[in-house]
N, C-alpha and C positions, 0 to 999 in steps of 0.2 A: 437870440440864443444865449443863455447864460452858461458860464463855465465854472465848474468846481474842480479843484485839484483831484485828478484821478477819475472824475465822473463828468459826463456831459448830460445836459437836459435839452430835449428837443420836443417842442409842442407839449411840454409837461411830462414827457416820458423820460425816465432816467436811462441813459445808455452807458453801460460799463465799458471800460477799455477793451475787454474781450469781445463784446458785441460790436463795438465800433470797428475792431480789426476784422471781424467776420464780414461786416458790411463792406469794408474796403476790399477784402478778398473777392467778395461777390461782384463788386463793380470792376475789379481788375479783369474778370472774365468778360471781355467785351461782347462776345457772342451771346452769352447768357443774359447780360445786362440789357442789351438792345432787344433780345428776344422777349424778355419780360415786358418791356414797354410796348413792343409791337403787339404782343398777345393781349395785354390790358387794353390797348386802344381798340383792337378789333372786338374784344368782349364788351367793352363799354358801349361801343357803337351799336352792337347787336342788341343790347338791352333796350334800345330805342327803335327797334325794328318797325313798330307800328307807325313811327314818324318818317320812316325811310321808304318802306314798301307797304302800301295799303290801297285798297279799293274804296276807301272813304277819305274825304278831304280832311286836312288837319284842322282847318277853320274856314268858315264861310259866313258871309253876310247876306241876309235876306230880309228885305223890307225894313232895313235899318237896325236889325238885331243880329248879334253875333251868335253863331252856333259852332259847336265843337263835335262833329260826328265821330271823330276818332275816339272820343271819350264817352259820348252820350248817344243813345239810339233815338232817332227822330222818325216819326211816321211820315209817309209820303204826303199826307194831307197838310202837314206843316208848310210844305212848299208848293201848295196849289195842286197836288195830285189827287187821285181818287181812292187810294187804298190806305187802310190803317196800319198796314205792315211797314217795317222799316224801309226807308227810302233806298232805292238802288241808284246811287249817285253816278254810276257810269252809264245809266240809261240816258240817251240823248234828250228825251222828253223832260226828265227831272233836271238835268243839267241846264237845259234852255230855260226852264221855269225859274231856276235860281239866278242865272245870269241876267234874266230880264229885270230883276229887282235887287241885284247885288253882285257879289263876286265870290270866287272860290280859290282857296289856296290848297293845291294838291301836293302830296309827297313826291319826291323825285321819281319814284317808281309807282305807277298807278295800279299795282297788282299786289294782292296779299298772297300768302303761300297757297291758299286754296281757291284763288280766283281763276276762273276759266276764261280764256280769251276766245270769245265767240265770233270774232271778226278775222280769224286767220284766213289767209288767202291760199294756204296749202294745208294738206292733212297734217294733223299732229302725229309725231313730234315735229314742230316747225323749226327750221334752222334759225340761227341768230339774225336779228334784224334791228332796225332802228326802234321798233316798238318793244321787242323782247331781245335785250342785248346778248343774252346767252341762249336764246331760243326758248322753246317750251318742251315740256315732257309729253308723254303719250296721251295725256288727258287735257292738253292745252293750257297747263299752268306755267307761269313764268318761272324759269329756272333760277334767275337771280334772287327773286323773292324767296323761293324755297331754300336756297343756300343760306341766306341771311337768317331766316327763322330756324333752319336746321342747325346752323352753327350755334345759335343761342341755346336751343334746347339740349344739344349735346354737351355743351359746357356746363349748363346748370345741372343736368342730370349727373354728370361726372363729379362736379363739386359736392353736391348733396351726398352722393353715394360715398365719396372719399371721406368726407367729414364724419358721417355717421359710422361708417365701417372702421375708421381710425379710432374713434372714441370707444367703440365696442372692443376692438382688437387691443388697444392700449390697456383698457380695464382688465380684460381677460389675461393678457400677458403679465400685468402687474400683480394680479392675485396669484397666478401660478408661481411667479418667481419669488414673491415675498413669503408666501406661506410654505412653499416647497412640500416635501414629504408626500403623503398620500394624495393631497390635493393636486400637486404638480403631476404625479404619476397618472391619476385618473384623467386629468385634462389632456395630457400628452397622448394617451391612448385614444381619447375621443377625437382629438385633432387629427391623428394619423388616419383614423377611419374616415372622418369627414372629408379630409383633403384628398383621400384616395378615390372619392366618387367622381364619375365623369361629369364635371360641372356643366359644360355646354349642352350635353344631351339632356341633363336634368332640367336645365333652363328651358330648353325647347319643349320638353314634355309638359312642364308646369305651365309655360306660357300658352300651350295649346289647350290646356284644361281650364284656365282662368281667362276671363275677358281681359285682353291686354289694355293697359293704361299706364300713365306715367308713374303713379304711386304704387300700383300693384307690381309693375315690373321692377321698380326700385326695391320693393320689399323682397321680391324673389331673389334678386341679385345680392342683396345684403346678407342673405342666408349663407353665402359662400365667400364673399369678399372680405369679411372681417378678419380672416386668418392671416392677412398679409403682414401685419405688424406684430403678431403675437410672439413669434420667435425672437425678434429683436428686443422687444421690451422685456420678455421673460429672461433673456440672457443678462440684460443690464441689471435687473432686480436681483437675480441670483448672485451676481458678482458683488453687488453693493450692500446686500442685506446684512452682512456680518461686519461691515466697516465699523470703526470705532465710534464715529459720530452717531450711527444708527443704534449701536448698543447703548451709548450714553442717553439717547433719547428714550429708549425703552426703560432704562433705569430711572429716568426722571418721571415716568408714568405717562409719557406721550402716547396717544392712541395710535393703533396701527394705521388707520386711515390718514391721520395727520402725517405720520412718517412717510407713508407711500406718496402722498400728494405733494408735500413740501420738501422732502429731502431726497427721495429716490426718483420721482417722476422727472424733475428738471434734467437730471443726468441722462435718463432714457430718451428724452425729447430730442437731444442732439442727434442721435442716430435715426430717430423716427422722422424728423423733418426732411431729411435727405431722401426718404423714400416717397414722400407725398406726391411730387410731380409725376413719378412713374406709376403710382397707384391711380392717379387721375387719368393718365394715358391708358392704362388697362381698362378702366371703367368706360371710357369713351369708345375704345375699340370693341369691347364686348357688346355695348349697345348698338354700334354700327353693324356688327356681325349678325346680331339677332334681327335687326331691321332688314338687312340684306337677305336673310333667309325667310323673312316673312313672319317672324315670331316676336317682333318687337313692339313698337308703338302702334296704336290703332291705325287702320287704313285711312289715308288722307292727311295724316300728321306730317308736319315738316320734318323730314328725316333724310340724313345724308346716306344712310345705308339703303333706303328705298330708292334714292336717286341712282346709286350704283347698280341696284338690281334692274332698274329701267334701262340703264346703259348696257347691261348684259343682254337684256331682252330685245334691245333695239340697236343692233350693231350698225345699222344704216344712219344712226344719229349719234356720231361720236362725241358731240358736245355734252351729252348727258354724263357719260362715264368720265370724260376728261375733267369736267367741271367738278364733279363730286370727288374725284381722286385728288385733284389739286388742293381743294379746301381741306380735306382730311389730312393730306400729307403735310401741308403748311402748319395746320393746327398741332398735329402730333410732334412735328419737328421742333416747333417753338417750345413746346412743353419739355421735350427731351433736353434741349439746350439750357432751359431754365433749371432743370433738375441737375444737370452737370455743374452749373454754376453754384447751386446750393450745396452740392456735395463738396466742391472745392472750398466753399466758405466755411464749412464745418470740419474740414480736414484738420486734425490737431497738429499735423506737421507744418501746416501753413499758418494756423492761428496762434501758435505758441512759439514761433521762432522770432 
């Protein structure tokens, strides 16, 4: 790491003293700092869910050749079977055929989120056992596998929704605040009407009319989630649009877009960044609520909300509700702690003292 008076460079990125102090303030919040690393660890691990929980081997050797079923679909005939369809690797016949001429490397959990355990000794939902560490749901699917995949899809859904809605909200708030006048007045009246709509009921109605899916649900939720940052960005642009450096830029002929992007937006981002973890929390909670009510992701998808609904419907199987609740509680708590640390890092009373 090279050092220049007043500025640091790390991995080719210039870090100003103010940014360095914000990072120090973020690290000083130990709860938020360790929550960030724990959350990132869980999220990165969940990205490789197919290598952790899957009903297909990671790699196998058959007749001297390596195969990667987790990435490539192979017909059963490739391993001495009779069918041209994809091999069912959990089938004892197929497994014996492979083991006779090679070996198999399985994931730690030999179930995917939609794999049904057909060898249960008790009716589903089955209690925790050596085969299913947290038991199965009411369809015989492994709870651990569904938690891993459900955690991943919840985070990815929340991140995508947060990023897109933030971009739209920042753009709308910036245009309102910078242009002001009639534009600001019309925007404000529209937002007042739009924000007064019963969002959850409208989401339920629209989700019941449209075939649910990841992207369709994301689009529906985006219609209402973009307003979260409009007020913050609008206020910052309204405050700064008449500053001397903005007037000077206008006098020099700088375009409005350049002024908004290079001169006003950086100031607005300070307040905006502190809201992002909480917006992410809200996105995940909304998806979980819709899944719980049955208006979320398609049936059979790995869903934490659907697992909670199963726990509600099967009170004799407490492992369902408890498992789903703990995963959601830990995930949201970590994000809240990270949000608090980000808020402290951007607090001017701490960064400028």
